[in-house]
Structures are given as C-alpha cells and as structure tokens.
N, C-alpha and C positions, 0 to 999 in steps of 0.2 A: 465904311459904307461907300459903295460906288455911286456915281451919278448916272449909271446906266438905266435906261427905260426898258422894262420887260414888256414885250408885246404878246398879249394873250388873245389870239384869234379865236373866233367861234361864231356859230349861229346864235347862241344864247337864246334858245327857243323853248323855255325861258332861261335866264340866268338863275343859278341856284346856289345853295349853301356850299356845294363842292367847289364850284368856280371861285367863290370868295375865299374859301379855306386855302386853296392853292395860291391865289394872289397874295394873301396875307403871309403865307409861308415864304414866298419868294422875297417879299419885302423884309420880313423879320429876320431872315437868314442872310440878308445882304447880297442877294443875287441882283438886286436893283434898288434904286431909291424911289422909283415910280413904276406902276403897272398901268398900261393902257389896255382896255378891253376893246379890241378891234372887232366891231360888229360886222360880220360878213353877210352881205345881201344874198349871195348865192355861192355855196360851196360846190366846187366842181365834182366832188365825190358823192354828193347827196342830191337826191331828187328834192325839188322844192315843194312837194306835196306836203301840206300841213305846216308849212313855214309861215309864221305870222309876218305880216308886213314889217319891213325893217325899221320904220320909224317908231313903231310900237315896241319892238325889241330894244331899240336904243333908249327909249323912254324908261323901260324897266331897268336897264343897266344903270342909267343915271340915278334913278331912285335907289337902287340897291346899294350903290357905293357912296351915296350922299353922306357927308360927314367925315369921310376919310380922304384928306387932301392928297394922299399919296396915289390915289387911283383916279383914273379918268376914262370916260367913254369916248371912243374914237369912231367917227363915221367916214373916214377917208375913202373907204371903198364904195360909198354910196354914189360918188361921182365918177367912178372908174368903170371901164368895160367889164361886162359880166360874161362868164363866171369870173370870180375873184381868184387871182393867182398870187400866192404869198410873196414870191420873189418880186413881182411887179410892185406890190404894195410896200414892201420893205424899201425898194429903191425910191419910190415916191416920198416916203417919210424921211429917208436919209437926205434926199435933195431939199425937202421942205424945211428940215431942221438940221442944218449942217454941223452945228456944235454939239449935237446929242448923239450918244452911243445907244444903239438898239440891240436887243437880244430877243430871240424868238423862243417862246415857251410852248412846248407841245406835249401831248400825252404819249405815253409809251405805246399805246395802240396805234397812234398815227406814225410813230417811228418805223413800224414794220413795213408800211407802204411808202415811206419817205423817198426811197430811190425812184419811185414812179412820179413824184411831184415834178411839175414843170420847173426846170432849172434848179434841181435839188443840189447839184454840186456847187453852183454859184452861191446858194444860201449857205452851205457849209463852209465855203471859203471866205465869204464876206461878212458873215454874222455869227455871233455865238448862238448856239442852240442849246436850250435848257430843256431837259426831258423830265417830266414828273410821272410817277408810276400810275399804272392803270391795272385793275384786276385782270390777271391772266396774261398780261403783256410781258414780253422779255426784251432785253436789249440785244439786238442783232450784232453779230460779230463785226460787221462792217462799220458799226457806229462807235466801237470802242476807241477811245482816244480822240474822237471827232466831235463828241457831244458831251455836255456836262449833265450827269444824272443827279437830280435833286431828290432828296428823300422826303418829298412832300407827303402829307397824309392822304391816304386813299379814302374814297367815299363811295357809298353805295347809291347815292342820289343820281338820277338821270333825268334829263329833260323829257325824254320819251315817256318815262313812267309818270312824271308830273302831268303831262298832257293827258295820258290815259286816265289818271285818277280824276282830273277835273271833268273830263267828258263823261265818266261813269258816275259823277256826283259823289265821289269819295272825298273825305276830308284830307287836306294837306296839314301836316303837323309842323315840322321845322325844315321842310325841304327848300323853301324859299324865304327870303327875308320878309319880316312882317310888313315892311314899307311897300312891297309889291304884291302881297297876297291878294288884295282886292282886284288888281289889274290882271293877275294870272287867272283868277277865277272868271273874270269878265271876258277876257280875250279868248281864252282857250275853251270855254264852254260853248262858244259859238261855232267852233270848227267841226 
C-alpha cells in the first residue's frame, strides 16, 4: 500500500454515493492510502448558478466521510484566487506538505477536455493522474501511457439529478449517505 494521497477535486454539490464509491475503490485497490475531497468553490468550467455556498458543501463532505479515517475534506481552495485552477492547488498542497506524494483523480469525462486545462502538461509531468470511468467517456489516444486508468465502479448518480429531485419534492433513496440526507433536503429545497 502506497503512502500516496489521492486528491478528488469537485464541487460536491452535493457529495453522493458515486463519489464515495470511487474514493473507497481508490483506497481499497491501493492507489493511495488517503483520499482528500478538495471542495472547489468555483470550477472554471461551470457556471456557479445553483452552486451551494462552499461552507455548506464542505460540511456535507465532512459528515459524509465521518468514520473513515482514510478520507478527509480539504478546503485549501477557499483561500485561493478564483476560479480554482487544479495545477495551482496541486502546487500549494505540495509546498504545504513536502513529505507527501499527491495524485490527481479525475473522471474520464474530464480527461477529454484535459488538454484545455490551465497548465495541463505541468500536471501530467509533475503528478500522477488517475482516471476513473464515466458513462460514455473514452480514453483519448494522447492520454495512453500518460495516465493510469482505474477500473472503478461506474454509477448513475449525479448531483444535478439529486438537486432536481429535491426541488421537485421527489424522495431520495440511496443517492446520498444517510448522514447528510437532512442537509441535502434542507439546503437544496431552497434553491
């Protein structure tokens, strides 16, 4: 088992079962000994319409992972310039924790646009990139041999659908951990 920390970036608007399944897979399969959920206040690729305040999203991540010491919620981007750029965050964490090895976990859908990311080449050169599958996403030819493809379970759960269900008054079943269900219903019903 490596002492690597896998960084799982996201809006987590809200965190859901799929996020947790991927994190557990990364840990159980030895891709890292820890997973940090890096809550992004503002993704440069997404409009922030409908984005719950970052402190509440961080609170839900913390509650969702409580009880698993291998996982941690990370708010490093809250004090950084916005929008959040992954390479900048990776460098801040590497400088803050010099004895720790970091790897970036991204979905296959994000890999398709990865060459458009700010300092994408620097990320690929300086940090291991772990790619988990997403429905319909393919591994582009440029990425072969440059990323590690993890055969993590795919899920049909999406934060967008969770928010839609809550606004429509439809019940959530197992989409989110029971520990955060009341918060999800409270915070997203208001939007």
